[in-house]
C-alpha positions as CSV (number, residue, x, y, z in Angstrom):
1,X,-0.1,-0.2,0.1
2,X,1.1,3.1,-1.3
3,X,-0.7,6.4,1.2
4,X,-0.3,10.2,0.2
5,X,-1.5,12.0,2.8
6,X,-0.6,15.8,4.7
7,X,1.3,16.9,7.0
8,X,-1.2,17.3,9.9
9,X,-2.3,13.5,9.6
10,X,-2.0,11.6,12.5
11,X,-0.8,8.0,12.3
12,X,0.5,5.2,14.1
13,X,1.1,0.7,13.5
14,X,-0.7,0.2,10.5
15,X,-3.0,3.3,10.3
16,X,-3.0,7.2,9.3
17,X,-6.1,9.1,10.5
18,X,-7.1,12.7,10.3
19,X,-10.0,12.8,12.0
20,X,-12.2,12.3,16.0
21,X,-13.8,8.9,17.2
22,X,-15.2,8.0,20.5
23,X,-12.7,5.8,21.8
24,X,-9.0,6.2,22.6
25,X,-6.6,7.8,20.5
26,X,-3.8,5.8,20.8
27,X,-5.4,2.3,19.6
28,X,-6.5,3.4,16.0
29,X,-9.7,1.6,15.9
30,X,-11.5,4.8,14.2
31,X,-12.6,2.0,11.9
32,X,-14.8,-0.2,14.3
33,X,-16.7,3.4,15.5
34,X,-19.9,4.4,14.9
35,X,-19.1,8.3,15.7
36,X,-16.5,8.7,13.6
37,X,-15.8,11.9,11.7
38,X,-13.6,12.7,9.0
39,X,-11.2,9.9,7.6
40,X,-8.9,7.5,7.7
41,X,-7.0,4.0,6.5
42,X,-5.8,1.4,8.5
43,X,-3.9,-2.3,7.5
44,X,-4.8,-5.1,9.5
45,X,-3.4,-8.4,8.1
46,X,-3.9,-8.9,4.3
47,X,-7.0,-6.1,4.5
48,X,-6.7,-2.3,4.0
49,X,-10.1,-0.6,5.3
50,X,-10.6,3.0,4.1
51,X,-13.5,5.1,6.3
52,X,-15.5,7.8,5.6
53,X,-17.2,9.9,8.0
54,X,-20.3,9.1,9.6
55,X,-22.2,12.4,8.5
56,X,-23.0,12.7,4.8
57,X,-21.1,15.7,4.6
58,X,-17.3,14.1,3.8
59,X,-17.1,11.2,1.3
60,X,-14.4,9.1,-0.2
61,X,-14.6,8.3,-4.0
62,X,-12.5,5.6,-5.3
63,X,-11.4,3.8,-8.6
64,X,-10.6,0.1,-9.0
65,X,-8.2,-1.1,-12.1
66,X,-7.3,-4.1,-12.0
67,X,-5.1,-4.9,-9.1
68,X,-5.1,-1.5,-7.8
69,X,-8.2,0.4,-5.8
70,X,-7.6,4.4,-5.3
71,X,-9.0,5.9,-2.3
72,X,-9.6,9.3,-1.8
73,X,-10.8,11.8,0.3
74,X,-10.8,15.0,-2.2
75,X,-11.7,15.2,-6.1
76,X,-9.1,17.1,-7.2
77,X,-7.0,15.2,-5.3
78,X,-8.2,12.2,-7.3
79,X,-8.3,13.5,-10.3
80,X,-5.0,14.9,-9.9
81,X,-3.2,11.6,-9.2
82,X,-5.4,8.9,-11.3
83,X,-5.3,11.3,-14.8
84,X,-9.0,11.6,-14.9
85,X,-11.1,14.5,-15.9
86,X,-14.6,15.4,-15.4
87,X,-17.1,15.0,-18.3
88,X,-17.2,18.4,-20.1
89,X,-21.2,18.4,-21.3
90,X,-22.1,16.6,-17.8
91,X,-24.5,18.3,-15.4
92,X,-23.1,17.0,-12.1
93,X,-25.5,18.1,-9.3
94,X,-26.9,14.7,-9.3
95,X,-24.4,12.8,-9.0
96,X,-23.1,15.6,-6.1
97,X,-25.5,14.6,-3.5
98,X,-24.9,12.9,-0.7
99,X,-27.8,13.4,1.9
100,X,-30.8,13.3,-0.9
101,X,-29.4,9.2,-1.7
102,X,-28.8,8.3,2.2
103,X,-25.9,6.3,3.8
104,X,-25.5,4.0,1.0
105,X,-24.9,7.1,-1.2
106,X,-25.0,7.2,-5.1
107,X,-24.9,4.2,-6.7
108,X,-23.8,5.8,-9.9
109,X,-21.0,7.2,-8.9
110,X,-19.3,10.4,-10.1
111,X,-18.6,9.9,-14.7
112,X,-15.5,11.1,-15.5
113,X,-13.2,10.5,-18.3
114,X,-10.3,8.1,-17.7
115,X,-9.3,4.9,-20.2
116,X,-9.5,2.3,-17.6
117,X,-12.5,3.4,-16.1
118,X,-15.8,6.1,-16.6
119,X,-16.3,6.8,-13.3
120,X,-14.9,7.5,-9.4
121,X,-17.1,5.7,-6.7
122,X,-18.9,6.7,-3.9
123,X,-18.3,5.8,-0.2
124,X,-20.2,7.4,3.1
125,X,-21.1,6.6,6.3
126,X,-19.5,3.8,6.3
127,X,-16.3,1.9,5.0
128,X,-14.1,0.1,2.0
129,X,-12.3,-3.3,2.9
130,X,-10.0,-3.6,0.0
131,X,-8.4,-7.3,0.3
132,X,-7.3,-10.0,-1.5
133,X,-11.2,-10.9,-2.4
134,X,-11.8,-7.4,-4.2
135,X,-13.5,-5.0,-2.9
136,X,-16.5,-4.6,0.0
137,X,-18.5,-1.7,2.4
138,X,-19.5,-2.5,5.7
139,X,-21.3,-0.4,7.6
140,X,-20.2,0.8,11.6
141,X,-23.6,2.1,12.5
142,X,-26.4,0.8,14.2
143,X,-30.2,1.1,14.4
144,X,-30.8,2.4,18.8
145,X,-33.4,2.5,20.5
146,X,-34.7,5.3,22.7
147,X,-37.0,5.4,24.8
148,X,-37.4,9.0,26.5
149,X,-35.6,12.2,25.7
150,X,-32.9,11.3,28.7
151,X,-32.5,8.5,27.3
152,X,-30.7,10.3,24.3
153,X,-29.3,12.7,25.9
154,X,-27.5,10.5,28.2
155,X,-26.6,8.2,24.9
156,X,-25.3,11.5,22.8
157,X,-23.2,13.4,26.1
158,X,-21.4,9.5,27.0
159,X,-20.8,9.8,23.2
160,X,-19.2,13.9,23.3
161,X,-17.5,12.7,27.0
162,X,-15.5,9.9,24.4
163,X,-15.0,12.1,22.0
164,X,-13.2,14.7,24.1
165,X,-11.4,12.3,25.4
166,X,-9.9,11.2,21.3
167,X,-9.3,15.0,20.8
168,X,-7.7,15.7,23.9
169,X,-5.7,13.1,23.9
170,X,-1.7,13.7,24.1
171,X,-0.7,10.9,21.9
172,X,-2.2,13.5,19.4
173,X,1.0,15.0,17.1
174,X,-1.4,18.0,16.2
175,X,-4.0,19.0,18.8
176,X,-7.4,19.5,18.0
177,X,-8.8,22.7,18.4
178,X,-12.5,22.8,19.1
179,X,-14.7,25.6,17.9
180,X,-18.8,25.7,17.0
181,X,-21.3,27.3,14.4
182,X,-24.2,29.5,16.4
183,X,-27.2,30.6,14.6
184,X,-30.6,32.1,15.1
185,X,-32.4,28.5,14.8
186,X,-32.7,25.6,16.2
187,X,-29.8,22.9,15.1
188,X,-26.5,24.5,16.0
189,X,-27.1,26.8,19.0
190,X,-28.7,22.9,20.7
191,X,-25.1,21.4,19.5
192,X,-22.7,24.5,21.1
193,X,-24.9,23.8,24.6
194,X,-24.1,20.2,24.2
195,X,-20.2,20.6,23.8
196,X,-19.9,23.8,25.9
197,X,-19.4,21.9,29.1
198,X,-16.2,19.9,27.1
199,X,-14.5,23.5,27.2
200,X,-15.8,24.5,23.3
201,X,-15.9,28.1,24.1
202,X,-15.3,29.7,20.6
203,X,-17.7,29.6,18.1
204,X,-18.8,30.4,14.7
205,X,-21.7,33.6,14.3
206,X,-23.5,35.9,13.1
207,X,-24.9,40.1,14.2
208,X,-27.0,42.0,11.6
209,X,-25.3,45.2,11.3
210,X,-25.7,48.3,8.7
211,X,-23.5,46.8,5.9
212,X,-24.9,44.6,4.6
213,X,-28.5,45.2,5.6
214,X,-29.2,43.4,8.9
215,X,-32.7,41.9,7.4
216,X,-30.0,39.2,5.3
217,X,-28.2,38.1,8.6
218,X,-29.8,36.5,11.4
219,X,-29.1,37.4,15.3
220,X,-27.2,34.2,16.2
221,X,-24.3,36.3,18.5
222,X,-27.5,36.8,20.9
223,X,-27.9,33.5,20.9
224,X,-24.0,32.3,21.6
225,X,-23.5,35.6,23.8
226,X,-26.5,34.0,26.1
227,X,-24.5,30.3,25.8
228,X,-21.3,32.6,27.7
229,X,-19.1,31.5,24.3
230,X,-16.2,33.6,22.5
231,X,-17.8,35.7,19.9
232,X,-16.3,35.0,16.1
233,X,-18.3,37.2,13.1
234,X,-18.8,35.4,10.4
235,X,-20.2,38.5,7.6
236,X,-20.1,38.1,3.5
237,X,-16.1,38.8,2.6
238,X,-15.6,41.8,1.3
239,X,-12.5,39.8,-0.5
240,X,-12.2,36.1,-0.9
241,X,-8.3,34.6,-1.4
242,X,-7.4,31.4,-3.3
243,X,-9.7,29.9,-0.8
244,X,-12.7,30.2,-2.4
245,X,-11.4,28.0,-5.2
246,X,-11.9,25.0,-2.5
247,X,-15.6,26.1,-2.0
248,X,-16.7,24.8,-5.2
249,X,-15.0,21.9,-6.1
250,X,-17.2,19.7,-3.6
251,X,-20.4,20.2,-5.1
252,X,-22.1,21.7,-8.2
253,X,-25.2,23.5,-6.7
254,X,-25.5,26.1,-3.7
255,X,-22.2,27.4,-2.0
256,X,-20.9,27.9,1.9
257,X,-18.9,31.0,0.9
258,X,-20.0,32.4,4.1
259,X,-17.8,30.1,6.5
260,X,-14.9,32.0,4.4
261,X,-14.0,33.7,7.7
262,X,-14.1,30.8,9.9
263,X,-11.8,28.6,7.0
264,X,-9.4,31.2,7.0
265,X,-8.9,31.5,10.9
266,X,-8.3,27.5,10.8
267,X,-6.0,28.0,8.5
268,X,-4.1,30.5,10.6
269,X,-4.0,28.9,13.7
270,X,-1.8,26.1,14.9
271,X,-2.6,22.8,15.2
272,X,-5.4,21.4,13.7
273,X,-9.3,22.8,13.8
274,X,-12.5,20.7,15.2
275,X,-15.9,22.6,14.1
276,X,-19.3,21.3,15.7
277,X,-21.8,22.4,13.4
278,X,-26.0,21.1,13.6
279,X,-26.3,19.8,10.5
280,X,-28.5,17.1,10.1
281,X,-31.0,18.2,13.5
282,X,-33.3,19.3,10.0
283,X,-33.8,15.5,9.4
284,X,-33.3,14.2,13.1
285,X,-35.0,16.6,15.5
286,X,-37.7,17.2,13.7
287,X,-41.2,16.1,15.0
288,X,-43.0,15.3,12.1
289,X,-43.0,12.0,9.9
290,X,-40.7,11.4,7.1
291,X,-41.3,8.9,3.8
292,X,-37.6,8.0,4.5
293,X,-36.8,4.1,4.9
294,X,-36.4,3.2,8.0
295,X,-32.7,3.0,9.1
296,X,-31.2,5.1,6.5
297,X,-30.8,9.2,6.5
298,X,-32.0,11.5,4.1
299,X,-32.5,15.1,4.4
300,X,-33.7,17.7,1.6
301,X,-30.2,19.1,1.0
302,X,-26.6,19.1,1.0
303,X,-25.7,21.7,3.2
304,X,-22.0,21.2,5.2
305,X,-20.9,19.0,2.0
306,X,-19.4,22.1,0.8
307,X,-16.9,22.2,3.0
308,X,-15.7,19.3,2.3
309,X,-12.4,20.2,0.8
310,X,-11.8,23.7,1.8
311,X,-11.5,21.4,5.6
312,X,-8.6,19.4,3.9
313,X,-6.4,22.5,3.1
314,X,-7.6,24.9,6.0
315,X,-7.1,21.9,8.2
316,X,-10.5,21.4,10.8
317,X,-12.3,18.3,11.1
318,X,-16.3,18.5,10.5
319,X,-18.5,17.3,13.1
320,X,-22.0,17.4,13.0
321,X,-23.5,16.2,15.6
322,X,-26.9,15.0,14.8
323,X,-26.0,12.7,12.6
324,X,-25.3,10.9,15.5
325,X,-28.1,8.2,16.2
326,X,-29.3,10.1,13.0
327,X,-30.6,6.1,11.6
328,X,-33.0,5.9,14.9
329,X,-34.9,9.1,13.7
330,X,-38.0,7.2,14.3
331,X,-37.5,7.2,17.7
332,X,-36.6,10.3,18.0
333,X,-39.0,11.6,16.3
334,X,-41.9,9.8,17.9
335,X,-39.7,11.2,21.3
336,X,-40.7,15.0,19.9
337,X,-44.0,14.5,19.6
338,X,-44.5,12.7,22.8
339,X,-46.6,14.1,26.1
340,X,-43.1,14.5,27.9
341,X,-42.0,17.4,24.9
342,X,-45.3,19.5,24.9
343,X,-43.6,22.1,26.7
344,X,-41.3,22.6,24.6
345,X,-43.5,22.5,21.5
346,X,-44.7,25.0,19.8
347,X,-46.7,23.8,17.1
348,X,-46.1,25.6,14.2
349,X,-44.2,25.3,11.2
350,X,-40.7,24.9,12.2
351,X,-40.7,23.3,15.7
352,X,-38.2,21.3,17.1
353,X,-38.7,20.0,20.7
354,X,-35.3,18.2,21.3
355,X,-33.2,21.3,20.4
356,X,-35.4,23.7,22.1
357,X,-35.1,21.8,25.3
358,X,-31.7,21.3,25.0
359,X,-31.3,25.5,25.1
360,X,-33.6,26.1,27.6
361,X,-31.7,23.9,29.8
362,X,-28.9,25.4,29.2
363,X,-30.2,28.9,30.0
364,X,-31.1,30.1,26.6
365,X,-34.1,32.4,26.2
366,X,-36.7,30.7,24.1
367,X,-37.3,34.3,22.3
368,X,-33.4,34.0,21.0
369,X,-33.8,31.0,18.6
370,X,-35.9,29.3,16.2
371,X,-38.0,31.8,15.6
372,X,-38.2,31.3,11.6
373,X,-36.2,29.9,9.5
374,X,-33.6,31.8,7.2
375,X,-30.1,30.8,5.5
376,X,-27.8,33.4,5.4
377,X,-25.3,35.0,2.3
378,X,-26.8,31.9,0.0
379,X,-24.2,32.7,-2.6
380,X,-25.2,30.9,-6.1
381,X,-21.9,31.9,-7.9
382,X,-22.5,32.4,-11.3
383,X,-18.7,32.6,-11.4
384,X,-15.8,33.4,-8.6
385,X,-15.6,36.8,-7.0
386,X,-12.1,36.6,-6.3
387,X,-11.4,39.4,-9.5
388,X,-8.4,36.9,-10.4
389,X,-10.1,33.5,-10.4
390,X,-12.8,35.5,-11.8
391,X,-10.8,36.4,-14.8
392,X,-9.7,32.5,-15.0
393,X,-12.9,31.3,-15.1
394,X,-14.3,33.7,-17.9
395,X,-11.0,32.3,-20.3
396,X,-11.6,28.8,-19.3
397,X,-15.2,29.2,-20.2
398,X,-13.8,31.1,-23.2
399,X,-11.9,28.2,-24.6
400,X,-15.4,26.4,-24.4
401,X,-18.1,29.2,-25.8
402,X,-17.3,31.8,-28.1
403,X,-18.5,35.2,-25.9
404,X,-18.3,33.7,-22.6
405,X,-18.6,37.3,-21.6
406,X,-21.5,37.8,-23.4
407,X,-22.7,34.4,-22.8
408,X,-22.7,35.4,-18.9
409,X,-24.2,38.4,-19.6
410,X,-27.2,37.1,-21.9
411,X,-27.8,34.4,-18.7
412,X,-27.7,37.0,-15.8
413,X,-29.9,38.5,-17.7
414,X,-32.2,35.5,-18.0
415,X,-32.1,34.7,-14.5
416,X,-33.4,38.4,-13.6
417,X,-36.6,38.5,-16.4
418,X,-37.3,35.1,-14.1
419,X,-37.3,35.9,-10.4
420,X,-39.4,39.0,-11.7
421,X,-42.0,36.9,-13.4
422,X,-42.0,34.8,-9.9
423,X,-42.1,37.8,-7.4
424,X,-44.9,39.7,-10.0
425,X,-46.7,35.7,-9.7
426,X,-46.5,35.7,-6.2
427,X,-47.9,39.2,-5.4
428,X,-51.1,38.8,-7.4
429,X,-51.3,35.1,-6.0
430,X,-50.7,33.1,-8.4
431,X,-48.2,29.7,-8.5
432,X,-45.1,31.7,-9.0
433,X,-43.2,27.8,-10.5
434,X,-45.7,27.9,-13.4
435,X,-44.8,31.6,-14.4
436,X,-41.4,31.0,-14.2
437,X,-39.0,30.9,-17.5
438,X,-38.8,27.5,-18.9
439,X,-34.9,26.1,-17.4
440,X,-33.8,25.1,-21.3
441,X,-34.7,28.7,-22.0
442,X,-32.5,29.7,-18.5
443,X,-30.0,27.6,-19.5
444,X,-29.0,28.0,-23.2
445,X,-26.8,31.0,-23.1
446,X,-23.9,28.3,-21.7
447,X,-24.7,25.4,-23.5
448,X,-27.9,23.6,-21.4
449,X,-26.2,23.9,-18.2
450,X,-25.9,26.6,-15.2
451,X,-23.1,28.9,-14.1
452,X,-22.3,26.9,-10.8
453,X,-21.9,23.7,-12.7
454,X,-19.6,25.3,-15.3
455,X,-17.8,26.6,-12.0
456,X,-17.9,23.1,-10.2
457,X,-16.1,21.3,-13.3
458,X,-13.1,24.5,-13.6
459,X,-12.5,24.5,-10.3
460,X,-12.1,21.0,-9.8
461,X,-10.1,21.3,-13.3
462,X,-7.6,24.0,-11.9
463,X,-7.0,22.1,-8.6
464,X,-6.0,19.3,-9.9
465,X,-3.6,20.2,-12.6
466,X,-1.7,22.8,-9.5
467,X,-1.9,19.6,-7.1
468,X,-0.2,17.4,-10.1
469,X,2.1,19.5,-10.7
470,X,3.2,19.8,-7.1
471,X,2.7,15.9,-6.9
472,X,5.4,15.1,-9.5
473,X,5.9,11.5,-11.0
474,X,3.6,8.9,-9.3
475,X,3.5,4.9,-8.3
476,X,2.0,3.3,-11.0
477,X,-0.8,2.1,-9.0
478,X,-1.9,5.4,-8.7
479,X,-3.3,5.5,-12.6
480,X,-2.1,6.4,-16.4
481,X,-1.9,10.0,-16.0
């Protein structure tokens, strides 16, 4: 086995890892733990186990060619070492969606152009074991039974205590510095309240201000102050550096560029960061029933996945706590609807009794959180914000489309018209979805694709080229580059 890894990856006898898990660090038995966040490799006899995070905000990608299997936690890195390329006219949105496909992951993989294979396979929420008999996937998680809120909270706190022992281990070469995210919703504040007793006092949050208009930013700072946390404010970045490219490479839709300041802080700090977030609270902690198959985990969006590449560059492990025991969602939803939770149930469309009870028990006034569902700093990426990166992207697009700038401007005009039609329809009580411009018309200026899809392909091609140049010659097992 040959491994390429970053300088801050921990290693022991027969294993290497960038992550945290709920067992002693020194043993390196993350491959057996349900509560594992990050990624790792372990050699046991004639088998190699590649471990993906329990959370569906990270993934492993791999290709198998004859006797060689190449696995990576980074898409541009796997492109670089294998010599594969993304398919130019392919729409990658569906291929990149993890949370909607559940713990089995997208079974069709990620299409690529390569002489020996036509796609990268995707692994989430478990292990890939490679041995003499080939490859097999293994789940590390199980469906647990929870009788009550106290039962669930006790199990959650016990797991958190073991995670804390792991990240504080003196055997680590690189100390982990934890922080949490705090919004004005339910999920991330509840996670911050759960990890505060473990010494997690730093948080990333938002506060309304004059620039940009306060209506676009929720007041997570009020919740963080009530929890006694040290605030690090997130604002739409006036300037973005080369880290922006990493925000574009994990998925072909959406963005979490609002975390740019957090990524920069982790990148400039010594050691490795540990970020606790509330992703998957929308699934695990809701009181209403869901059509998700029993024992699976399926969300409506892939928030959190956008950090999968930038976290590797900046140096932090992502721990979206609600993914723990999320396969037991039937019990969790039953508990949320139970009579014992009635004092924390509002009966509104945006209602999550479990995190509300966690927060109010931690002393946070209910008026400070969970009042309305909101999102902050939604960047749709018609093109990069960084001036130099934007010029590179337009030049790259110009090699594919004549008059690239005109095509981008025309697409933007179509979006404005589309938005105005929808707004006017809503204003007079019509179904706004029926009054939008047809999708083929919206996509026509850019050859049938959205700008965000093109940015995804350009960013991966750019980073893969940089990585390939920096890596130099590689063993033949890595591909045919």
